[in-house]
N, C-alpha and C positions, 0 to 999 in steps of 0.2 A: 357549479352550475351551469354559469352563462358560458363557460369554456366548452363544457360537456355538449353543453345545446348547439354550438358551433360545429362541433366535430360530427354530430349528430346529421345536422343540417346540408354538410358538406359530403357526408357519406363516406367519409374517412376513417371510421372504428376500426376497421382492420388494421390500418397503418399506424394510428396513434396511441401511446400508451401514457396515461397520466398518474400524476401523484399528487394527492389532496395535502400538500406541506409545502411551508415556505423553505427557501434554503438560506443559510447564514452560517456564522463560523464556526457555529458550536450547536450540540443537541440543546433546545432550551425553549421555553413558551414565551412569545415575543408580544407585547402591544402593537396592534395593527390599526391605522386610521383609516376611516371609510370616506369617501370623498364623493359625495352625491353629485357633485357638478361636474364630475369627469371620473368616470370609471376606468380610467385607464392610470388615474393619479391615486388609488390605494397606496398608504407607504406605512413603514413601521414608525412608530413612534418612539423617538430615542426618550430614555429612561429620564436623562438629564440632559434638556435642550441644551445646544450649541447657542455659543454666544451670536446667533443669527436672527434679524428681524425678520418675520413671519410675513410673507409674501402672497399667500393664498388662506389667510386665516386657519390654518391647521388648528391652532385649538380649539375650534369650535366643532371639529369632526368627533362624530361617534368612534370609539375605541372599542374593537373586540379583541380576543387571545389568539393567537395563531401558534401552531405546532412546527417548531422549525429543526432541521437537518442539517449536516454537512453532507455536501454532496460526494464528497469522497466517502462517505458512509452509504449513500443510497445507491450509486451504479461503479461500475468497474469499466474505465474507459478502454482498457485493454480488450474487452471482451465485444465491442462494440464494431461494427462493420464499417470500413472508410470508403469515404472522406467524412470527417466528423465536422459538423458545422455549428457553431454554437451563438446563439443571439443570446445578449444581456441586458435588459432594459427593463430596471427595477428599484428605479425611482431613487437612487442615492445609496442603496444598499449595495453596489457592487462592488466597493472594497470587502465589507464583510463575506459577502457570497464568496470571492475570490481566495480569502482565507481557509475556508473549507473546501477548496479545490483543489489544493496546491498537486494531489495525484494525478487527477482529473486533466488539468491543462496541458501538461505536453503532450497529451495525445488528440487534440484539439487541431485541427489543420486549417480550417476558418473561425475567426473570432470577429461578430459585430457588437459593438458596445456603444449604448450610449452615455455621453458624458456629458452632465450637468452638475458644476461646479456647487452651484447652489444647492440643490438635493444632496448631493455628498456633504456638503457642511452641515446641512441643516442634520445629519443624523450623527454629527461630531467627529466626520472623518478629514484627513486631508486631501483635497481634490487632486493634489498631485500625487498621490498614491498611485492613480490609475497609471501615469505614467510606467513606473517599475513593471507593471503586469503586462501591457501591452509591449514592453521591451523586447519580451519573448519572443516576438514574430518581426522576423526582420523588414517585412513587407508593409504597406499599409497605406489606406486613404482616407478622407473624410468627405461625409455629404451632409448638410444641413437638414435638420429634422424638418424642417418644412417641405425640402424635396421629397420627402415621402409618399406625395400625392403624385408624382409622375415618374416616368422611366430616367433612371441617370446614369448615365456610361460611366463607368469605376475607372480609373489610372491609377495604378499602384505605386507606391515611390519606396524609396527607402524610409525605414522607420524615424531614423533622427529626423530627416527632412520633414515629414509629417507632424511630430511632435515638434519641432521646432515654430511650423505655423499655426498650432492649436494655442501654444504658449503666446503667441503675439495675438490670436485671436480674442482670446479671455484675459482680463484683468481681476487677476486673482486677489489682488487687493479690494476692488471695489465690484464685488461678484454682482451680476444682472440676472435675477432669477428667471428672465425669458430666455437666455440665451443659452444654446445645448447644440451638441454636434455628435452625429455618429460616425464612429471609428471604424474602420473595416480591417483586419487585421489576415495577413496570409503567411503562410510558411513559405510559400512559393511567389516567383515573381510575376506568373502569370496567372488570373483566375480562370477554371473553369468555365466554358461557355455557359452552364447554365446558372453561372452568376454574375457574368459580365454587366448585366441590367440591374440597377439597384431594386427594380420594383419586384424581383422576388422576396425582399425583405418585409416589403407591407403588410403580404399573406401571413407571414409569422407576427407581424405587431398586432394584426388582430385578433389574433389567439391567445395574445400572452404566454406565448411558449418559446423555451429552447427548441428550435428544430434539430434533432440529430441526424446525420446523413439525409435519407429524404425519403426515408421508409418508417424510420423511427421516431416516435418524438419522445424523449425520454424524461424531461425534467421541465418541472412546474416551478415556478420563481413566485408567481401571485397567485393570491387565492382567489377565485372566483366568486363572489359573492350571490 
């Protein structure tokens, strides 16, 4: 409901298509935590919590059930107009999401993903699994999540250099729940002019969507309550 209200408020109903489902590694029903302190922190509740000390009192959160699908079963990327831009900021469920998007991802030209080791580990996955996914893109850059409030120029580098800096940035043996970074991935060494400034991603984040091309919003990964 919140997402749809935002779409109407911005008068973009004709440009955006929404799907009221979660995206996961398989078709299933998932327990979903509702965070009343931060509407951007609703999360999948792990069935068997990982050996992670809770940082945000997750156990106190209300849990609802949501329907989940695989992205590969929802959309055919080969039928979408190019270029395809995908933003993945789904509170630690990124590894599971990409397991259900193996056919879709090769068609993606630009990928923006939030990397939060705490949230990934909370869901029971290995934070380093994200590195295997982004290595499909030859170029990348990083932006601190706190820099979303201002315009940031993006300088692409070879993916190996970027991942090395991310490994240095994060101590995966002693994970800091507050530490996160956005990784911007590209199949080309130069970004289109529309993507040179990171300000474009703020609008996408405010709607909790993946923004595909600049005409069609094709994928919803968070349930608007």
